[in-house]
C-alpha positions in Angstrom: 3.5 -19.3 -28.4 6.1 -18.2 -25.4 4.0 -18.4 -22.5 3.0 -15.1 -20.8 5.1 -14.2 -17.5 3.0 -13.8 -14.0 3.1 -11.1 -12.1 4.2 -11.0 -9.0 3.5 -9.4 -5.7 6.1 -8.6 -2.7 5.3 -9.4 0.9 7.5 -8.0 3.4 7.4 -9.9 6.3 8.9 -9.0 10.1 8.0 -12.3 12.5 4.5 -10.3 13.9 1.4 -11.6 14.3 0.1 -7.7 12.3 2.2 -8.9 9.7 0.5 -12.4 9.3 -2.4 -10.3 8.9 -1.1 -8.9 5.5 -0.9 -12.7 4.7 -4.5 -13.2 5.5 -5.3 -9.9 3.4 -3.4 -11.3 0.3 -4.8 -15.1 0.8 -8.4 -13.3 0.7 -7.7 -11.2 -2.3 -9.0 -12.8 -5.1 -6.7 -11.2 -7.9 -3.8 -12.0 -6.5 -4.4 -15.9 -7.4 -2.8 -15.2 -10.6 0.2 -13.8 -10.0 3.1 -15.3 -7.4 3.8 -14.5 -3.8 7.3 -13.9 -2.7 7.2 -13.6 1.4 10.2 -11.9 2.3 12.1 -11.1 5.3 14.9 -9.1 6.3 16.9 -11.3 9.0 18.7 -8.9 11.5 22.3 -11.4 12.1 24.6 -10.5 15.1 26.6 -7.5 14.2 30.0 -8.0 12.7 31.9 -6.1 15.5 30.2 -9.4 17.5 32.8 -11.6 16.0 36.1 -9.6 16.7 35.2 -11.1 20.2 36.5 -14.8 19.0 40.0 -13.2 18.6 39.3 -12.4 22.9 40.2 -15.8 24.5 38.7 -14.7 27.8 35.1 -14.2 25.3 34.6 -17.7 24.3 31.8 -18.5 26.2 30.2 -14.9 25.2 31.0 -16.0 21.4 29.3 -19.2 22.2 26.0 -17.5 22.7 25.8 -15.4 20.6 25.8 -18.0 18.0 23.6 -19.4 19.5 21.1 -17.2 19.7 21.5 -16.2 16.2 21.0 -19.7 15.4 17.7 -19.8 17.3 16.2 -16.9 15.8 16.8 -18.0 12.5 15.0 -20.9 13.2 12.1 -19.0 14.8 11.7 -16.8 11.5 11.7 -20.1 9.3 9.1 -21.2 11.5 7.0 -18.0 10.8 7.6 -18.0 7.2 6.1 -21.6 7.2 3.5 -20.3 8.5 2.6 -17.7 6.6 3.3 -20.1 3.7 0.6 -22.6 5.4 -2.2 -19.5 5.6 -1.7 -19.1 1.5 -2.1 -23.0 0.7 -4.9 -23.1 3.0 -6.6 -20.3 1.2 -6.2 -22.1 -2.0 -3.3 -20.6 -3.5 -0.7 -23.5 -5.2 2.8 -24.2 -3.8 4.5 -23.0 -7.1 2.9 -19.9 -6.9 4.6 -19.3 -3.2 7.9 -18.3 -2.7 9.7 -18.0 0.5 12.7 -15.7 0.6 15.1 -14.8 3.6 17.7 -13.0 3.3 20.4 -11.6 5.8 20.4 -7.6 6.4 22.8 -5.7 3.9 22.0 -2.0 3.7 18.8 -1.7 6.1 15.3 -3.3 6.4 13.8 -0.5 4.2 16.9 -0.4 1.9 16.6 -4.0 1.5 13.0 -4.2 0.6 13.1 -1.6 -1.5 16.2 -3.1 -3.2 13.9 -6.6 -3.7 10.9 -4.8 -4.7 12.9 -3.6 -8.2 13.4 -7.2 -9.4 10.2 -6.8 -11.4 7.5 -6.9 -8.8 3.9 -5.4 -9.6 3.2 -4.2 -6.0 4.5 -4.2 -2.3 1.7 -5.1 0.1 2.7 -4.3 3.8 1.4 -3.3 7.2 1.3 -0.1 8.7 3.3 -1.1 11.7 4.9 -3.9 12.8 6.4 -5.8 15.6 7.7 -2.2 17.0 4.9 -0.7 16.3 2.6 1.8 19.4 -0.8 2.2 19.5 -0.3 5.7 19.1 1.7 5.7 15.7 0.3 5.0 12.7 3.1 4.5 10.2 5.8 2.7 11.7 9.9 3.1 10.9 10.0 0.9 8.1 6.3 1.7 6.3 7.1 5.1 6.7 10.4 4.4 5.0 9.0 2.6 1.9 6.6 5.9 1.5 9.5 7.9 0.9 11.1 5.9 -1.5 9.1 3.3 -2.8 8.1 5.3 -5.9 8.3 2.9 -8.7 6.2 0.3 -8.0 2.5 0.7 -5.7 2.3 0.1 -2.2 -0.5 -1.5 -0.9 -0.9 -0.5 2.8 -3.3 -3.1 4.6 -5.5 -1.5 7.3 -7.5 -3.6 9.9 -10.8 -4.1 8.5 -11.4 -7.0 6.3 -11.6 -4.9 2.9 -14.8 -6.0 0.8 -15.4 -5.4 -3.1 -16.3 -1.6 -3.0 -13.2 0.5 -4.4 -13.1 4.6 -3.6 -10.6 5.8 -5.9 -9.7 9.5 -4.7 -9.2 11.4 -8.2 -8.2 14.8 -9.1 -7.2 14.4 -12.9 -3.1 14.3 -12.2 -1.0 11.8 -14.1 -0.5 10.2 -10.7 -4.3 9.7 -10.1 -4.8 8.5 -13.9 -2.0 5.8 -12.9 -3.7 4.3 -10.2 -7.2 4.1 -12.4 -5.1 2.3 -14.9 -4.1 -0.2 -12.1 -7.4 -0.4 -10.7 -8.6 -1.4 -14.4 -5.3 -3.6 -14.5 -6.0 -5.7 -11.7 -9.7 -6.0 -10.9 -11.5 -5.6 -14.2 -13.3 -8.3 -15.4 -13.9 -9.2 -11.5 -17.3 -8.0 -9.4 -16.2 -4.8 -7.5 -17.7 -1.7 -7.7 -15.5 1.5 -8.0 -16.3 4.9 -7.2 -14.2 7.5 -8.9 -14.1 10.2 -6.4 -13.4 13.9 -6.6 -13.1 16.8 -3.8 -13.6 20.4 -5.0 -12.7 23.2 -2.3 -15.6 26.0 -3.1 -16.4 29.3 -1.8 -19.7 29.5 -2.5 -21.2 28.8 0.8 -17.6 28.6 2.9 -17.1 30.3 6.3 -15.6 33.5 6.3 -12.7 31.9 8.3 -12.0 29.3 5.5 -12.2 31.8 2.5 -8.4 32.0 2.1 -8.2 28.4 1.4 -11.3 28.2 -1.0 -11.2 28.5 -5.2 -12.6 31.5 -6.8 -16.0 30.6 -7.5 -15.1 31.5 -11.2 -12.6 28.9 -11.6 -15.0 26.4 -9.6 -17.5 26.5 -12.4 -14.6 26.3 -15.3 -13.2 23.1 -12.7 -16.2 21.7 -12.5 -16.7 21.4 -16.0 -13.1 20.2 -16.6 -13.0 17.3 -14.0 -16.3 15.9 -14.9 -14.7 15.4 -18.1 -11.5 14.0 -16.6 -14.1 11.6 -14.2 -16.0 10.5 -17.4 -12.9 9.5 -19.5 -11.3 7.4 -16.0 -15.0 6.0 -16.0 -14.4 5.0 -19.5 -11.1 3.2 -18.9 -12.2 0.8 -16.2 -15.2 -0.3 -18.6 -13.4 -1.2 -21.3 -11.0 -2.9 -18.5 -13.7 -5.2 -18.0 -15.9 -3.5 -15.5 -19.7 -3.7 -15.6 -20.9 -0.1 -16.3 -23.9 -0.1 -13.6 -20.5 -0.9 -11.2 -18.6 2.2 -11.8 -19.6 5.8 -10.7 -18.5 9.5 -10.7 -18.8 12.0 -7.7 -17.7 15.3 -6.6 -17.9 16.7 -3.6 -18.3 20.5 -2.9 -17.4 23.1 -0.6 -15.4 20.5 1.6 -12.5 22.4 3.9 -10.0 19.4 4.1 -10.0 17.1 1.0 -8.4 14.3 3.2 -11.2 14.7 5.5 -13.9 14.0 3.0 -11.7 11.0 1.3 -11.6 9.4 4.6 -14.9 10.1 5.7 -16.7 9.0 2.7 -14.6 6.0 2.9 -16.1 5.2 6.2 -19.6 6.3 5.7 -20.5 4.6 2.7 -18.5 1.5 3.9 -15.9 1.3 1.4 -13.1 -1.3 2.1 -10.4 0.0 0.0 -9.0 3.6 -1.3 -6.7 4.1 -3.8 -4.6 7.3 -4.7 -1.7 8.6 -6.6 1.8 9.3 -4.8 0.8 12.6 -5.4 -1.7 15.3 -7.3 -1.7 18.1 -9.7 -0.3 20.0 -5.9 3.1 18.3 -5.9 6.2 19.6 -5.1 9.3 17.6 -6.1 11.0 17.8 -2.4 7.9 16.1 -1.2 8.1 12.3 -1.2 4.0 11.9 -1.0 1.6 14.3 -1.8 0.0 15.8 1.6 -3.6 14.8 0.6 -2.8 11.0 0.6 -0.4 11.5 3.4 -3.3 12.7 5.4 -5.6 10.0 4.0 -3.5 7.3 5.1 -3.7 8.7 9.0 -7.5 9.4 9.0 -8.5 5.9 7.3 -6.4 3.9 9.3 -8.8 1.2 9.3 -9.1 1.1 5.4 -6.5 -0.5 3.5 -4.8 2.2 0.9 -3.1 1.7 -2.3 -0.3 4.2 -3.1 -0.1 4.2 -7.1 2.8 6.4 -8.5 
């Protein structure tokens, strides 16, 4: 019998302490123990233009210093990657399930990560910000580019808080949302996780006058509520069939909300959901937008939570 190929997870690392916390997340996340982990670093070596200095006899000393700097930086990142490897080994991962890959920068850090992600990975796990992150910036430049272009594989953005076994799935009935439910089922089915399938309506039943222009008509709301209840129940059944205990999967609908993203972020905080799962785009998606507005806002509002973005 042919041995089933193991799924693999790509973990881009930039050499920062913050990125090591991403490795700690992977180490604590039991479902990944049955997968292969690839620790990946894009090494920014000295630009080619520097080596033109070799043609200038007066620049011999400068060239020597530049080469020494590059060798030293390579040594530092190799030690860093070994440290990341040891974190996984200490957590119980087998040496055979961990691979370390250091690649010279080709097209750009984000583009090189995306190119690597096309090699059959089940998900990419990264931090919102890396080495150059600033406190007031929620997403670093690399994370932003991954959000924009990494549409073919789930992207897991690790938050500051240690995730628990409570998963909040933001569900709007779209194909992306259904894909998110299927991903949760394939990854967590049979394990002891609690999942809440959560839909947010913007209803006009008791909305404030200044909000009436963004709220759904009362007649549409009644019809949509019935339709959504059926979609939520179908999603719940999918998770139960995937191995979740029936009493650990719930469906909920919030009404009279002004902000869908705010409602989702608030629920995660108040009910202590460690992870929020969303589709990249919902029913209101527009081709020119790389990610849905609600998903984008949740990533920024729930910055301390881990957010899974599923295609």
